[in-house]
N, C-alpha and C positions, 0 to 999 in steps of 0.2 A: 448604611454606608458606602461610600466614596472608590470608583474602582481601584484607583491607584494604594487605598486602606489596604481592600480586599488584596489584592495581587501584592503587597508588601508581606505580608501575615503569610500568604500559600506558601511563599518561599521560604518558610521554616518546615512546612509540611515534608512529611519523606516522600519518595518519589511515587511508592502505592498509589497513596491517596490522592496529590497531586495529579496523575494519569485518571483515576476515580473521578476527579473533580471538573478535567478536563471531558471528561466523557461525556460525565453529567450535563457540562454547558453545553456540548454540542447537541444533545439529543435535545436540546430545547430548541437549535435550532433549525435542526434537521428530524425532527420524530421518526423511533424505527417504526416500520410497519410491520406488526407482530406475523401476519400471514409470509410474508415477503423473509422476512427474519426464518420462518420453521423451516422452508422451502430453502432456505439457504443451506441450513443446516442437514437439512436431508443430504444435500448433492453434498456436501461436504463429509457427512459418515459414509455415505454409499462409495465416495473415492477415497475413503481410508480406508475400507472395507477391501476395496477392487487393488489397492499398492500391497495392503498385508496379505491377501490371496496371492498375488503373484500373479492376479490377471493384467493389473498393467504396473510400471513400472515407472518413476517419479525421475523427471530428467531435472538434471542439473542446474542450479538458477547461471552460471557462468555460462552454460549451451543455451539457452532460451537466451539471454541478453546478447549471445553472441549472434544469433541466427536473428535477433531483433533486428540489432543493430545492422545489418547485413542487409538485411531486407528495406529498408529506410534506406540504405544509401543509394541501392538500384531505385528504388521510386523517388530519388531524389528530394527526401525527406530531409537530409541532413547534408551538408555540406560535405566531403569527402574530404582528406587531409591536404590530399595534393590541388586540389583545390580554393583551400584555406593558408595552408603554409604556408611564406614567401611570395604568396600573392600581392601584386600592385593594383591598385587600383585608382 
């Protein structure tokens, strides 16, 4: 079946089925290594347990992104607004 025909058909699927299909297609491009997946699952469960026990506290996304942005500007990875807004070149 041509890709265009498949795409037309898939557009009518429910979102969860399209997500499952997209995941299956991506798996053919980059197959999951079962050992790596098991290790990540172990890390995720450990982190969950640390948070639930109070041993660690989750950091809000806004705080993480603000810190990352500040670090990027400090390292000149992202041009600051003062250097880009209204700049003439």
